[in-house]
Steps between C-alpha positions, in 0.01 A plus 500: 500500500348833574140612558387858535416632841321805368180498709263616229635280223389146424694461177787309662799397294685172528811456292815297514709812477446871556767745391382741770304458819388837637386481860341770718672776303441858607655806338485856625600823327593830668669334797188307593232761433360334185408130520532401133495118522294334774585150617547349153534122471538375146679212330656559156526166317799417284488531124152650499373850419352666807305820434452764768186706434313780673435874475776757506664537838390161628851370566565268210811677368624544855475123552676434169793716614520305825604190309832648393531757779457802275310666780830521689581795277207702644575704808280437803380153401449244778429132435414207720396145421670253270567476130653158451670404176581132490478486877720803572361828629619767253483757779763323708863440425503497121701678236263747340696520174477122462128511582437758226680283248283203595187718502512717189258783433334655194344841553190674373678704234776348288834622636778386269842640574632768260720260309473235230261207501793262555648705780166519681479122524868453579507778762434288809753235409767759429423661835576162655836489326416279200724602210504193279342608171386150407323470832340841463390425144339175613313660788384797293357271228345259751340785697362678191360170379347445845335841475371423148703788358800338327347469154404867505839641605769244408622712210524823699641402838733800496214743438384724783228352717301819486431427134277208593123532534350511847403133493845400375661709773294322763603161361860624499463578871370146552802364308729712719333348806518136391865541394577495874332156534246598768256263658220756519385782272295777656295711262341826613230579242738411215251565220319813625704725268469268200252469214279187466731323253808548718295401805406169339863428420597555865210284620597220257856533626388454861337173407838378378704653781306326775641169382829612650421784738256595773316815390319748719315776316318809622225597260209742498341301218269229627477370143875459493502322835240255370691441179852442631502406868470164668418656836356835601522694825259789560614788724292783649625776729814309595319173573511174308131434455528161332715298264481176311488346157424779255194333352352453848573853621326649198214255463429414865648766728445434867506857625240753381773763462676275251174441315437872478850573370511228232150601390617858453289653778800702622869548437 
């Protein structure tokens, strides 16, 4: 059972299981010159949608990338604190490739591979040495169904992925992610490049996906956060200002900075 220790937050969370427990996390860029995340303590509950909101440059995408250690790829990054996943600190002795399978990621712009729809979904399994066509066929269909895309592409699986619309490409990327059977799906502004119809399909999909996966989404859209998230965390200048149940954060924010942001006074 975890409760937040963030000093200026009274929206404490109590759950039977958190997928992540982030404790006193600090991240620095430029070999320590830029303090991008400041003493973050945040639980991420299992099989819920947690939205990270705040103005550009506030640290929300940086925090998202901490969960699967994508920040390791940036030169000059320093991290201290703990990011526990199921009781294990992901910054200790852990296989990063395994972590990134368990914690999949969908990016801001759809990024299908330059190959067929089928091969996009099967790519990760083939990279792991799976060659059995029956197994691949089963996973491809299951994953495309899970991404609410199967009915739209089942008759053209050998067609090039670039022939799909932007929204379909993003759902293909989600199918490619869930084909690896992750426990968590990270989404970094996954609908910012999509039209309203495609955005609604992705949002409806998230409602289904959270039955089986923990989802953490970065979004600039407060309306989207209100629509699709169970919990919301508001960041400002590298600090976690407050977090809690989404309805409470938007209707009864504790911190005046949160109130100003959700009311559109800045950001």
